C-alpha positions, 0 to 999 in steps of 0.5 A: 690185575685184580685178585680176591679170594676166589674170583667169583665176587670183587676181582671180576667186578672191578676188572668188568668194570675197569674195562667199561670204564676205558673200552679199548685202552686197558687189559684188566684182568682178575684171579682169585686166591683160591678157585671158587664159582661163577656167582649168580647176582654178580651176573645180576646186578652187572646186567643193570648196567650193561655188563654181560658176565656170562661169560666169566670163568674164576681163575686162580693167582697160581694159573697166571703164564703172565707176571708183569703188572703195571698195578696189582689191586688186592682186594680180600684179606688173603690176596697181598699175601698171596700175591707177595709169595707170586713174585710177580712183577709189578709197578705198583702193588695196592690192598683196597677193603672192600665189603664181601657182600657174599657174607650178607644173609638175609632176603634177595633184596637185601643181599642184591643191595650189598652186591649193587653197593659194591658194585657201584663203589668199585666203579668208582673207585677204577675210574679214580684210579686207573684214570690218571694211568690212562691219561699218562699213556701206561697200559694197565694190566 
């Protein structure tokens, strides 16, 4: 499971990339510490690599029914504490320091570039981190 501030940018990108990299071999979910709105730039940069994010609806950590996960990856500074308070059963909890492209100011191309950078960085990290788990037969949530 991937957790960020509002489940609008970082965590939904990471979860979608995990599902794309390991189709049918992984259950990848995403939530936010707080509620957010779908982000149009996310839709755009993910569509560039063949992922349709139009069905993504942001969810919050407190809405979770399941509380057991093989791996929880936090992607924003507020997420580790929120995950700790939730008392999830997790095989491992990791924090990845990643940029928040929604904070980038400038023209459209500059902002899109920041989203692409995040997408490409997460794509590599997700594959590198999950490949050993998938190979060992663990079904990661």
